[in-house]
C-alpha positions as CSV (number, residue, x, y, z in Angstrom):
1,M,81.3,190.2,-23.0
2,T,77.5,190.1,-22.6
3,T,75.7,187.1,-24.1
4,A,72.3,186.6,-25.7
5,R,71.2,184.6,-22.7
6,E,72.0,187.6,-20.4
7,I,69.9,190.1,-22.3
8,M,67.1,188.0,-23.8
9,T,63.6,187.9,-22.6
10,G,63.2,184.3,-21.5
11,G,60.2,182.0,-21.8
12,A,59.3,182.8,-25.4
13,R,55.9,181.4,-26.4
14,C,55.2,180.3,-29.9
15,V,52.2,180.6,-32.2
16,A,51.7,177.3,-34.0
17,A,52.2,177.3,-37.7
18,H,48.6,176.1,-38.2
19,D,47.1,178.7,-35.8
20,S,45.1,181.4,-37.6
21,A,46.4,185.0,-37.9
22,A,43.4,185.9,-35.7
23,D,44.7,183.5,-33.0
24,A,48.2,184.9,-33.4
25,A,46.8,188.5,-32.9
26,R,45.1,187.4,-29.7
27,K,48.3,185.9,-28.4
28,L,50.2,189.1,-29.3
29,K,47.7,191.1,-27.3
30,E,47.6,188.6,-24.4
31,F,51.4,188.4,-24.0
32,Q,51.8,192.2,-24.7
33,V,54.4,191.6,-27.4
34,G,54.9,192.7,-31.0
35,A,56.3,189.4,-32.3
36,L,56.0,185.7,-31.7
37,P,58.1,182.8,-32.9
38,I,56.2,180.5,-35.3
39,C,56.6,176.9,-34.3
40,G,55.9,174.0,-36.7
41,E,56.1,170.2,-36.3
42,N,58.0,169.0,-33.2
43,N,57.9,172.6,-31.9
44,R,60.5,173.5,-34.5
45,L,61.0,177.2,-35.2
46,V,59.8,178.1,-38.7
47,G,59.8,181.9,-38.5
48,V,58.7,185.0,-36.6
49,L,55.3,186.6,-36.9
50,T,54.9,190.3,-36.1
51,D,51.9,192.5,-35.6
52,R,52.9,194.3,-38.7
53,D,52.8,191.0,-40.7
54,I,49.2,190.6,-39.7
55,V,48.3,194.2,-40.6
56,V,50.1,194.3,-43.9
57,K,50.0,190.8,-45.2
58,V,46.5,189.8,-44.0
59,L,44.3,192.9,-43.3
60,G,46.1,195.0,-46.0
61,E,45.4,192.3,-48.6
62,G,41.8,192.0,-47.6
63,L,42.2,188.4,-46.3
64,D,40.3,186.9,-43.5
65,P,42.6,186.6,-40.4
66,A,40.5,183.6,-39.3
67,E,41.4,181.7,-42.5
68,V,45.1,182.6,-42.9
69,E,47.5,180.3,-41.1
70,A,50.4,181.9,-39.2
71,G,52.9,179.6,-40.8
72,T,52.1,181.0,-44.3
73,L,53.3,184.4,-43.1
74,A,56.9,183.2,-42.3
75,Q,59.5,184.4,-44.8
76,G,62.4,182.1,-45.6
77,E,64.5,180.4,-43.0
78,A,64.2,181.7,-39.5
79,V,67.1,183.9,-38.4
80,T,68.2,183.0,-34.9
81,I,71.0,183.6,-32.4
82,G,72.7,181.1,-30.1
83,A,72.1,181.6,-26.4
84,D,75.9,181.9,-25.7
85,D,76.6,184.3,-28.6
86,D,77.9,187.6,-27.6
87,A,76.5,191.1,-28.2
88,E,78.8,191.7,-31.2
89,E,77.4,188.6,-32.9
90,I,73.8,189.7,-32.1
91,F,74.7,193.1,-33.6
92,A,76.2,191.5,-36.7
93,T,73.2,189.1,-37.2
94,M,70.6,191.8,-36.8
95,T,72.5,194.1,-39.2
96,R,73.2,191.5,-41.8
97,H,69.6,190.2,-41.9
98,K,67.9,193.6,-41.2
99,V,65.8,192.2,-38.3
100,H,64.7,193.8,-35.1
101,R,64.0,190.6,-33.2
102,L,65.8,187.3,-32.9
103,P,64.7,184.0,-31.4
104,V,67.4,182.7,-29.0
105,I,68.3,179.0,-29.5
106,D,70.1,176.7,-27.1
107,G,70.8,173.7,-29.2
108,N,67.5,173.0,-30.8
109,D,65.4,174.6,-28.1
110,L,63.9,178.0,-28.2
111,V,64.8,179.7,-24.9
112,G,63.9,183.4,-25.5
113,M,63.7,186.4,-27.8
114,I,65.9,189.4,-28.2
115,A,64.5,192.7,-29.4
116,L,66.4,195.7,-30.7
117,A,65.8,197.4,-27.3
118,D,67.4,194.5,-25.5
119,V,70.5,194.7,-27.6
120,A,70.7,198.5,-27.3
121,R,70.8,198.1,-23.5
122,G,73.6,195.5,-23.8
123,L,75.8,197.6,-26.0
124,T,77.7,200.8,-25.5
125,A,76.0,204.0,-26.7
126,P,78.0,204.3,-29.9
127,E,77.4,200.6,-30.8
128,A,73.7,200.9,-30.1
129,G,73.6,204.0,-32.3
130,L,75.3,202.1,-35.1
131,L,72.9,199.2,-34.8
132,I,69.8,201.5,-35.0
133,E,71.4,203.3,-38.0
134,A,72.1,200.1,-39.8
135,L,68.6,198.7,-39.3
136,S,67.0,202.0,-40.3
137,S,68.8,202.3,-43.7
138,D,67.7,200.5,-46.8
């Protein structure tokens, strides 16, 4: 069975919890990604920041992106997947938590990110369709 390590995008880069939303936006552009893990003290994962978070929670609220810290945009505990977990576990975790991206953890270390497209490539066509359907429903 395909594991998270096999389908993830390795070398995930973090935005620091104390970086501004403006800094995070620049990193999103520089790395050409739609989401970045948010890392706090001791490089510990505290959440995931998306481009949508910046638009809706910062710009949409009329806040100054230079003043809003990235860490304040994290919601609840970070949802992650183990590097050796299989595609079925990734599917289940994404579906259960209604997330499109998962940080991949090996022990306590962040080793990559998995996006919905990565999982869809690692699943059969019917499974991929079920995942997309599950994430699209309320």
